[in-house]
Legacy VTK file of the C-alpha trace (Angstrom):
# vtk DataFile Version 3.0
C-alpha trace
ASCII
DATASET POLYDATA
POINTS 122 float
115.065 182.004 67.966
114.003 180.312 71.216
114.254 183.595 73.089
112.182 185.386 70.447
109.275 182.972 70.774
109.540 182.827 74.543
109.352 186.618 74.813
106.451 186.878 72.377
104.359 184.245 74.078
105.149 184.405 77.792
102.570 184.857 80.571
99.876 182.683 78.986
97.839 179.652 80.097
100.444 177.424 78.495
104.064 178.010 77.605
105.654 176.884 74.377
109.130 175.419 74.435
110.866 175.091 71.085
113.170 172.107 71.425
116.482 172.517 69.608
116.133 173.988 66.105
113.647 171.527 64.615
110.791 174.015 64.443
113.009 176.914 63.377
114.271 175.016 60.324
110.693 174.279 59.267
109.408 177.785 60.027
112.194 179.578 58.141
111.342 177.674 54.931
107.751 178.966 54.887
106.526 182.116 53.177
105.364 185.098 55.235
101.678 184.219 54.936
102.255 180.718 56.299
104.558 182.025 59.036
101.907 184.521 60.136
99.240 181.791 60.350
101.586 179.490 62.272
102.312 182.238 64.809
98.594 183.005 65.119
97.869 179.321 65.772
100.644 179.055 68.368
99.241 182.070 70.162
95.833 180.346 70.320
97.448 177.304 71.926
98.807 179.478 74.672
95.726 181.595 75.299
92.693 179.337 74.961
91.343 177.382 77.927
90.091 174.640 75.632
91.783 174.040 72.265
89.566 172.777 69.433
90.723 169.643 67.628
90.903 171.679 64.434
94.064 173.293 65.886
95.507 170.579 68.141
94.827 166.879 67.771
96.166 163.854 69.616
97.818 161.398 67.245
96.363 157.946 67.784
98.662 155.034 68.607
101.472 157.285 69.846
102.898 157.964 73.273
101.291 161.362 73.788
102.147 163.087 70.514
99.944 165.846 69.160
99.813 167.674 65.873
99.316 171.402 65.617
97.179 171.885 62.534
97.603 174.874 60.241
95.764 175.413 56.955
96.730 178.216 54.577
95.267 178.660 51.080
94.394 174.990 50.729
97.804 173.821 51.959
98.078 171.863 55.182
100.964 172.118 57.625
101.553 170.005 60.708
103.811 170.664 63.676
104.430 167.858 66.131
104.377 168.567 69.831
103.832 166.965 73.232
103.128 168.107 76.757
105.669 168.340 79.547
103.734 168.832 82.758
100.330 170.447 82.348
101.294 173.838 80.998
104.327 173.339 78.742
103.926 172.358 75.116
107.192 171.132 73.644
107.341 171.978 69.945
109.220 169.596 67.664
109.439 169.528 63.894
106.928 170.466 61.232
106.173 169.524 57.655
103.744 170.255 54.851
101.154 167.513 54.625
100.547 166.270 51.095
98.215 163.310 51.680
95.307 162.381 53.928
97.370 160.177 56.233
100.198 161.295 58.478
103.434 159.870 57.064
104.782 157.153 59.356
108.333 158.461 58.989
107.222 161.858 60.336
105.550 160.211 63.331
108.654 158.124 63.934
110.790 161.273 63.800
108.469 163.011 66.291
108.704 160.021 68.659
112.504 160.187 68.410
112.526 163.933 69.173
110.303 163.332 72.209
112.612 160.574 73.448
115.639 162.815 72.907
113.955 165.642 74.823
113.226 163.532 77.900
116.688 161.964 77.842
118.234 165.456 77.814
116.269 166.343 80.954
117.920 163.566 83.009
LINES 1 123
122 0 1 2 3 4 5 6 7 8 9 10 11 12 13 14 15 16 17 18 19 20 21 22 23 24 25 26 27 28 29 30 31 32 33 34 35 36 37 38 39 40 41 42 43 44 45 46 47 48 49 50 51 52 53 54 55 56 57 58 59 60 61 62 63 64 65 66 67 68 69 70 71 72 73 74 75 76 77 78 79 80 81 82 83 84 85 86 87 88 89 90 91 92 93 94 95 96 97 98 99 100 101 102 103 104 105 106 107 108 109 110 111 112 113 114 115 116 117 118 119 120 121
């Protein structure tokens, strides 16, 4: 799966790196319409000079976590990510958002994935 996304989205302003299989597990559970919108949104992240907050938003009170925001037919999906250097977006896990607030357990999981990522780089 990593190779598929890398080939589809290479040579852009930013590169996406899908860490382990966290994103893949989330993505595979979605229907085709949601998958298409997620891919469209990811392509925007790579191509746009400036990304509107409606697609990528910093999560307050975190150590550099962001949420990729996807809305399909009234349903809201979030994919956690963070930057490694200026041009690499590391994609973590995703979930379907069911309330107004981000669940603390999802933020905690994203923080753990980020920690795991940087520890693996040592």
